[in-house]
C-alpha positions as a printed Julia matrix, in Angstrom:
355×3 Matrix{Float64}:
 62.88  50.7   17.43
 62.18  54.23  17.43
 62.83  57.1   19.68
 60.13  59.77  20.52
 60.62  63.33  22.22
 58.04  63.25  24.76
 57.67  65.35  27.73
 60.74  67.07  27.16
 62.75  63.74  26.53
 63.55  61.02  24.76
 62.22  58.05  25.04
 63.1   54.32  23.12
 60.42  52.1   22.53
 59.13  49.18  20.32
 55.68  48.34  19.22
 54.93  44.74  17.76
 51.76  43.95  15.88
 51.26  40.35  14.91
 49.57  41.38  11.44
 48.47  37.71  11.0
 45.78  37.64  13.39
 42.86  38.46  11.2
 44.32  41.22   9.53
 42.8   43.39  12.42
 46.35  44.51  14.03
 45.18  48.05  14.3
 42.31  46.93  16.0
 43.2   44.72  18.6
 43.93  46.08  21.91
 47.21  47.04  23.4
 49.32  45.77  26.0
 52.1   48.16  27.17
 55.15  46.48  29.09
 56.95  48.6   32.29
 60.48  46.96  32.7
 62.06  47.55  36.69
 65.03  49.37  37.62
 68.47  48.8   36.01
 66.91  46.86  33.02
 65.6   47.75  29.58
 62.99  47.02  27.53
 64.65  43.99  26.11
 63.44  42.45  29.85
 59.93  41.66  28.07
 61.1   41.55  24.49
 63.03  38.47  23.98
 60.43  35.92  26.13
 57.02  37.57  26.71
 56.63  40.21  23.98
 56.4   37.71  21.47
 53.66  35.16  22.84
 51.45  38.08  23.84
 51.18  39.93  20.29
 49.28  37.17  19.15
 46.48  38.64  21.14
 47.74  42.16  21.59
 49.49  45.14  20.15
 52.19  45.48  22.44
 54.28  48.49  23.51
 57.79  48.34  24.68
 59.64  51.48  25.74
 62.58  52.08  27.95
 62.59  54.03  31.66
 64.0   57.52  31.07
 67.68  57.17  32.17
 67.53  53.5   31.04
 68.32  51.33  27.64
 68.62  53.66  24.82
 66.5   56.48  26.64
 67.79  59.99  27.24
 69.47  60.16  30.85
 68.42  63.59  31.62
 70.27  65.12  34.48
 66.77  65.05  36.68
 63.1   64.11  36.03
 63.35  60.33  37.93
 60.03  60.3   40.41
 57.66  58.31  39.69
 55.08  60.76  39.0
 56.88  62.34  36.15
 57.9   58.63  34.61
 54.1   58.1   34.56
 54.0   61.5   32.34
 56.58  60.23  30.39
 54.6   57.28  29.58
 51.14  58.91  28.98
 52.77  61.01  26.27
 54.35  58.17  24.46
 50.89  56.72  24.42
 49.69  59.89  22.87
 52.4   59.94  20.51
 51.29  56.7   19.51
 47.41  56.98  19.63
 46.95  54.28  22.5
 43.85  55.14  24.83
 42.74  52.52  26.8
 45.31  49.84  27.58
 46.45  46.95  29.61
 49.34  46.88  31.41
 52.06  44.58  32.76
 54.9   45.4   34.74
 58.06  44.42  36.98
 59.49  45.64  40.25
 59.78  49.8   39.8
 58.08  49.28  36.62
 54.65  49.01  38.48
 55.39  51.63  40.8
 55.05  54.15  37.6
 52.34  51.98  36.17
 50.29  52.32  38.93
 50.79  56.52  39.22
 50.02  56.2   35.5
 46.35  54.56  36.84
 46.51  57.02  39.89
 46.52  60.32  37.12
 44.31  58.82  34.58
 42.62  56.12  36.01
 40.49  55.56  32.67
 43.36  54.95  30.35
 43.94  51.47  32.06
 41.62  48.46  31.0
 43.64  45.66  33.04
 47.03  45.51  35.79
 49.53  42.96  36.07
 51.77  43.42  38.75
 54.97  41.44  39.06
 57.0   42.18  42.4
 56.25  46.03  42.83
 57.04  47.35  46.03
 55.8   50.32  47.31
 57.12  53.41  49.73
 53.66  53.07  52.07
 54.55  49.47  52.68
 58.3   50.0   53.16
 58.52  51.3   56.84
 54.94  49.63  57.72
 55.87  47.51  60.89
 54.37  44.07  59.82
 55.24  40.35  61.81
 55.8   39.13  58.0
 59.85  40.12  58.25
 61.23  39.02  55.41
 62.41  35.55  56.42
 64.58  34.87  53.32
 66.5   38.25  53.85
 67.53  36.74  57.2
 68.43  33.45  55.24
 70.79  36.07  52.9
 72.6   38.35  55.17
 74.91  35.99  56.26
 75.99  35.58  52.59
 75.83  39.32  51.81
 78.52  39.64  55.29
 80.52  36.45  53.86
 81.37  38.34  50.53
 82.08  41.81  52.68
 79.03  43.48  50.82
 77.8   45.48  53.97
 74.72  45.75  53.33
 71.38  45.1   55.55
 67.97  43.01  54.17
 66.32  44.79  56.74
 67.03  48.01  54.59
 63.65  49.06  52.72
 66.13  50.05  49.91
 67.97  46.66  50.01
 67.23  46.04  46.51
 68.3   49.02  45.23
 71.53  49.15  46.95
 72.32  45.54  46.11
 72.06  46.51  42.23
 74.59  49.58  43.2
 76.88  47.31  44.86
 76.47  44.51  42.34
 77.26  46.83  39.42
 80.24  48.33  40.68
 81.48  44.59  41.14
 80.39  43.87  37.24
 82.31  47.09  35.95
 85.87  46.14  38.16
 85.78  42.4   37.14
 84.96  41.24  39.95
 83.13  37.58  40.7
 79.59  37.63  41.93
 78.34  35.0   44.27
 76.37  32.73  42.9
 73.87  32.95  45.4
 73.21  36.68  44.47
 73.05  35.8   40.88
 69.05  35.42  40.89
 68.42  38.73  42.86
 70.48  41.21  40.32
 69.71  38.79  37.33
 69.7   41.76  34.55
 73.82  42.43  35.68
 74.54  38.57  34.81
 73.68  38.48  31.1
 75.07  39.02  28.0
 74.52  42.92  28.32
 75.61  43.11  32.32
 78.87  44.89  31.74
 76.58  47.79  29.7
 73.92  47.4   31.91
 75.92  47.95  35.4
 77.53  50.3   34.09
 74.7   52.91  32.69
 73.28  52.27  36.6
 75.94  53.23  37.91
 76.75  56.47  35.79
 72.99  57.03  36.72
 73.37  56.8   40.19
 76.4   58.68  40.29
 75.41  61.65  37.81
 71.88  62.27  38.15
 69.27  62.7   40.85
 67.57  59.54  40.12
 68.9   57.9   43.49
 67.39  60.3   45.65
 64.15  60.61  44.09
 63.37  56.36  43.11
 64.2   56.22  46.86
 61.69  59.0   48.08
 57.99  58.94  48.24
 56.1   57.24  45.29
 53.3   59.07  45.48
 51.42  55.8   46.13
 48.66  56.37  49.33
 46.52  53.37  50.26
 43.95  55.54  49.42
 45.23  56.11  46.44
 45.25  52.43  45.49
 41.51  51.42  46.67
 40.31  53.67  44.21
 41.48  51.37  41.4
 38.44  49.79  40.24
 39.67  47.46  36.95
 41.09  44.08  37.09
 44.39  43.5   38.6
 46.87  40.77  39.19
 49.5   40.73  41.62
 52.21  37.95  41.64
 55.05  37.81  44.1
 58.13  36.01  44.76
 58.31  33.4   47.75
 61.64  34.5   48.17
 61.32  38.21  47.22
 61.02  41.06  49.99
 58.74  42.92  47.49
 56.24  40.04  49.17
 55.9   42.11  51.81
 54.0   44.3   49.7
 51.72  41.89  48.28
 50.88  40.68  52.05
 49.33  44.46  53.12
 47.67  44.7   49.3
 45.73  41.89  49.91
 43.13  44.3   52.26
 43.45  47.11  49.82
 41.85  45.27  46.48
 39.62  42.89  47.96
 39.01  42.42  44.07
 42.22  41.6   42.87
 43.69  38.13  42.39
 47.46  37.47  44.04
 49.25  34.7   42.71
 52.67  33.7   44.7
 55.57  32.2   42.76
 56.98  29.21  44.76
 60.44  29.5   45.4
 61.64  32.31  43.47
 62.99  35.46  43.68
 62.64  39.09  42.78
 63.37  38.73  39.43
 61.18  35.47  38.39
 59.76  36.75  35.24
 63.31  35.76  33.69
 63.84  32.82  35.46
 59.93  31.72  35.13
 58.95  33.26  32.38
 56.15  30.22  31.26
 54.71  31.0   34.55
 54.38  34.73  33.9
 52.9   34.11  30.32
 50.3   31.43  31.38
 49.44  33.49  34.51
 48.65  36.31  32.35
 46.87  34.79  29.75
 44.46  33.19  32.86
 43.71  36.04  33.97
 42.92  37.93  30.91
 40.94  35.31  30.13
 38.97  35.86  33.24
 40.07  32.55  34.46
 40.64  33.67  38.36
 37.37  35.58  38.49
 35.92  32.21  37.87
 37.49  30.31  40.68
 36.04  30.71  44.44
 37.21  32.78  46.66
 38.14  30.11  49.12
 38.87  26.24  49.22
 36.35  24.27  50.92
 37.94  24.36  54.59
 39.79  27.47  54.48
 39.06  30.63  56.52
 37.43  33.44  54.95
 40.47  35.26  54.22
 42.22  37.17  51.49
 45.21  35.01  50.49
 48.07  34.18  48.15
 47.15  31.53  45.64
 48.79  28.75  44.04
 48.87  26.41  41.21
 48.97  22.67  42.49
 50.97  21.76  39.69
 54.22  23.72  39.07
 57.46  23.83  37.07
 61.0   24.31  38.67
 64.53  24.08  37.12
 62.79  21.57  34.02
 60.87  19.81  35.9
 56.94  19.74  37.1
 55.3   18.69  40.97
 52.69  19.09  42.5
 51.08  19.89  46.33
 48.64  18.9   48.39
 47.9   18.9   51.86
 48.46  15.45  52.87
 51.64  14.71  50.88
 52.8   17.82  50.6
 55.2   18.28  47.2
 55.61  15.73  45.09
 57.76  14.79  42.33
 60.03  15.55  39.93
 58.05  14.48  36.56
 59.09  14.94  33.58
 56.03  16.93  31.65
 53.09  18.36  33.58
 50.7   15.98  31.94
 52.63  13.58  33.63
 52.24  15.37  37.15
 48.5   16.13  36.71
 47.63  12.55  36.02
 49.53  11.49  39.53
 47.59  14.17  41.11
 44.12  12.88  39.39
 45.1    9.94  40.56
 45.66  10.88  44.31
 42.64  12.26  43.98
 40.93   9.91  43.0
 41.69   8.02  46.04
 40.98  10.6   48.73
 37.61  10.53  46.83
 37.48   6.97  47.39
 38.17   7.23  51.12
């Protein structure tokens, strides 16, 4: 890892080049991976970056105030963080690039795209929430939040899942619990998974320092600069993935009409940090997107109404087991392997065709 001073701040970063790919690593396209709040470049490094480095030159970095990057007193507005990223890419000699971002990292990536649209070849968003949607009145209330509220109340966390910035406040509350040695309720662990790993204590302490000693909280919870009209101008390929149980899914529902050319995928029964809990689905989804498989699929299945919607694969993995779904049978499984699930689905479809 290397530290570069760009845009007035020291940014920690790492470049992965697989020299074994035809000996032309320097001519491969670049993939930039942007983590979200309260995490660092390790979010992508352990599981995703090695897989993607076989195809791309991969750039990982720590947002200012995170990981090993500098934590200045101010400069945390998404537009400024996007300028950090642009300056880092200039430093590395990266022109156009593909981008993969989680949560708040997607806000940074989209700000870069708004500032320099020609720089982005494609964009994959994983559970990114934007300010333009946080306060929109919508009939699609966050249903999972209603289920979670009694858990928060029972543990005395005094948080309201209807708060548009609930996720930020939950991170701060759990970070405080972690540094003070309190046990985190098992029901909340996936929602705050960066604070639960081997580096959880250190990550929690750094997050609290960021919230208490800088202007980050006010700047990150303000206007993120992403008006819907700005987003409509994005013409590059986009894949948007959202977890079923995530508050950010409300953003995804609004973006369906903003990006008619984008592919929207749901991650079944997953929370906000599904890239950590379900990495294989993210890796597979990204590869299929970059190969153009989604754009080759029909916009609607036979019999479906003509409208934008989230799509999902019929065959999926959950907690080490495989399942498939059909309209007639619902969820079927578990199966030991994906091939076993696929064979069972094929047999079912064959019987339907005969019928």
